[in-house]
C-alpha positions in Angstrom: 1.0 25.6 6.7 3.1 22.7 5.3 4.9 23.6 2.1 5.4 21.0 -0.6 3.3 18.1 -1.7 2.0 15.0 0.0 2.6 12.1 -2.4 1.1 8.6 -1.9 2.4 5.7 -4.0 0.4 2.5 -4.4 1.6 -1.1 -4.1 5.1 -1.6 -5.6 5.5 -5.3 -5.0 9.2 -5.5 -5.9 8.9 -3.4 -9.2 12.0 -1.3 -8.6 12.4 0.0 -12.1 8.8 1.3 -12.2 9.3 3.0 -8.8 12.6 4.6 -10.0 10.8 5.9 -13.1 7.9 7.2 -11.0 10.2 9.0 -8.6 12.1 10.5 -11.5 8.9 11.9 -12.9 7.7 13.2 -9.6 11.0 14.9 -9.1 10.4 15.4 -5.3 11.6 18.6 -3.7 12.9 18.9 -0.1 9.5 19.9 1.3 7.6 17.1 -0.4 6.6 14.1 1.7 6.4 10.7 0.0 4.4 7.9 1.6 4.5 4.3 0.2 1.2 2.6 1.0 2.6 -0.8 1.9 3.2 -4.1 -0.1 6.7 -2.9 -1.2 7.7 -6.6 -1.3 6.9 -10.0 -2.9 5.8 -11.1 -6.3 7.9 -8.7 -8.4 11.6 -8.8 -9.4 13.5 -7.1 -6.5 12.0 -6.4 -3.1 15.3 -5.4 -1.5 15.9 -2.7 -4.2 12.4 -1.3 -3.6 13.1 -1.1 0.2 16.5 0.6 -0.6 14.6 3.2 -2.7 12.1 3.6 0.0 14.8 4.3 2.6 16.3 6.8 0.4 13.2 8.6 -0.9 10.2 8.0 1.3 9.1 10.0 4.4 7.5 6.8 5.6 6.3 3.4 4.3 3.2 1.9 5.7 2.7 -1.7 6.7 1.0 -3.9 4.1 -0.3 -7.4 4.4 2.8 -8.8 2.6 5.2 -7.1 5.1 3.0 -8.3 8.0 3.2 -11.9 6.7 7.0 -11.9 6.5 7.3 -10.3 9.9 5.0 -12.8 11.4 7.0 -15.6 9.9 10.3 -14.1 11.2 8.8 -13.7 14.7 7.3 -17.2 14.9 9.3 -19.3 12.5 5.9 -20.8 11.4 6.0 -21.4 7.6 2.2 -21.4 7.4 2.4 -17.6 7.3 4.2 -17.8 3.9 3.2 -18.3 0.3 5.4 -19.8 -2.3 6.7 -16.6 -3.8 7.6 -15.2 -0.4 10.7 -17.5 -0.3 12.3 -15.5 -3.1 11.9 -12.4 -1.1 13.4 -14.0 2.1 16.6 -14.7 0.2 16.9 -11.0 -0.8 16.3 -9.2 2.5 19.2 -8.1 4.8 19.0 -6.9 8.4 18.5 -3.3 7.3 15.4 -4.3 5.3 14.0 -6.2 8.2 14.5 -3.2 10.5 12.8 -1.0 8.0 9.8 -3.3 7.7 9.6 -3.7 11.5 9.3 0.1 11.9 6.4 0.5 9.4 3.3 2.2 10.9 -0.2 1.3 10.0 -1.4 4.8 9.0 -0.2 8.3 8.0 -2.6 11.0 9.1 -2.4 14.5 7.6 -4.8 16.7 9.5 -4.0 19.7 7.2 -5.5 17.8 4.2 -8.1 15.9 6.3 -6.6 12.7 4.9 -5.5 9.4 6.2 -3.2 7.1 4.2 -3.4 3.3 4.8 -2.6 0.1 3.0 -5.9 -1.8 3.0 -8.6 0.4 4.5 -11.0 0.6 7.4 -14.2 -0.9 8.8 -16.8 1.8 8.8 -18.0 2.5 12.3 -15.2 1.9 14.8 -12.6 4.7 15.0 -10.0 4.3 12.3 -7.3 5.0 14.8 -8.0 1.9 16.9 -8.4 -0.7 14.1 -5.8 -3.6 14.3 -3.2 -4.5 11.7 -5.1 -7.6 10.6 -8.0 -5.4 9.5 -6.3 -2.3 8.1 -3.7 -4.2 6.1 -6.1 -6.9 4.6 -9.6 -5.5 4.4 -11.3 -5.5 1.0 -15.0 -6.3 1.2 -17.4 -6.4 4.1 -19.8 -9.3 4.7 -23.4 -8.9 6.0 -22.2 -9.3 9.6 -19.8 -6.3 9.2 -16.7 -8.5 9.1 -13.7 -7.8 6.8 -13.2 -10.3 4.0 -11.2 -10.8 0.8 -12.8 -10.1 -2.5 -11.9 -13.7 -3.6 -14.0 -15.1 -0.8 -17.1 -12.9 -1.3 -17.0 -11.3 -4.8 -20.5 -9.8 -4.5 -20.0 -8.2 -1.1 -19.5 -4.4 -1.0 -16.0 -3.0 -0.9 -15.3 -1.2 2.4 -14.8 2.1 0.5 -18.4 2.0 -0.7 -19.6 2.0 2.9 -17.1 4.6 4.1 -18.7 8.0 4.6 -15.8 9.9 6.2 -14.3 12.0 7.5 -11.3 11.5 7.0 -10.7 11.1 3.3 -8.8 7.9 2.8 -6.1 7.1 0.2 -5.4 3.3 0.1 -3.8 0.5 -1.9 -4.2 -3.3 -1.6 -7.2 -3.8 -3.8 -5.8 -4.0 -7.4 -8.0 -2.5 -10.1 -7.3 -1.5 -13.7 -8.2 2.1 -12.9 -7.9 4.4 -9.9 -11.1 4.1 -7.8 -12.5 7.6 -6.9 -15.3 7.9 -4.4 -16.4 10.9 -2.4 -14.4 9.9 0.7 -11.7 7.6 -0.7 -9.2 7.0 -3.5 -7.9 3.6 -4.3 -4.5 3.7 -6.1 -3.4 0.1 -6.4 -3.5 -0.3 -10.2 -1.7 -3.7 -10.3 1.8 -2.8 -11.4 3.1 -6.3 -10.7 0.2 -7.7 -12.6 1.2 -5.7 -15.7 -0.8 -2.6 -14.9 0.5 0.7 -13.6 2.3 2.1 -10.6 0.3 5.1 -9.4 1.0 8.2 -7.3 -1.6 10.5 -5.9 -0.5 14.1 -5.3 -2.3 15.9 -2.5 -4.1 18.2 -1.9 -5.3 18.3 -5.5 -5.5 14.5 -5.8 -3.7 14.6 -9.1 -2.7 11.2 -10.4 0.6 10.3 -12.0 1.3 6.8 -13.4 4.0 4.7 -15.0 3.2 1.6 -17.0 4.6 -1.7 -15.8 7.4 -2.9 -18.0 6.1 -6.4 -18.0 3.6 -8.7 -16.2 5.6 -10.1 -13.3 3.0 -12.1 -11.6 -0.2 -14.1 -12.4 -3.0 -14.2 -9.8 
């Protein structure tokens, strides 16, 4: 039986001061495992500082769509992968940061808790283990044909979590909301820190929530 807590932390997006404060409040012990749910970078004040904190404190950080975008650009040199705010991040990153992002896995499975941690989520139906990066880092809603889409494209389509009937139980980020989203088989913990909301941690197995408030609104959608 694993000792210690499994702690998932939602999208940080460069908000290093809030991550520092959250880690301080969590006061992790040596048996605790900290998993950052992706989107460590972009939009907020200091992506490189967030990656440094992750290297120092996290057991693992998962691949988010923002890391995937930067890695695709680095691989191809094609600027169509980038958005305007990504250029600030590119100036901050060093070779250690790129190496850290390149090694990010898509999921973290904890069979003991019957839980999978992921950045975006999963399509219901196909095995979660075999779903590609473009789905699990980006999925929000699902269209009538069962395809993953963004909320902005189809605001009335159901969120994937509403159609997910488990097992496993899934803890995810990526879809920012004012409050944590609790359903029978999932927990969404992106509470929009970079948008002026909160940075949220979920402590398993009891699914306890710990939050710190954003110090300011760093980014407008």
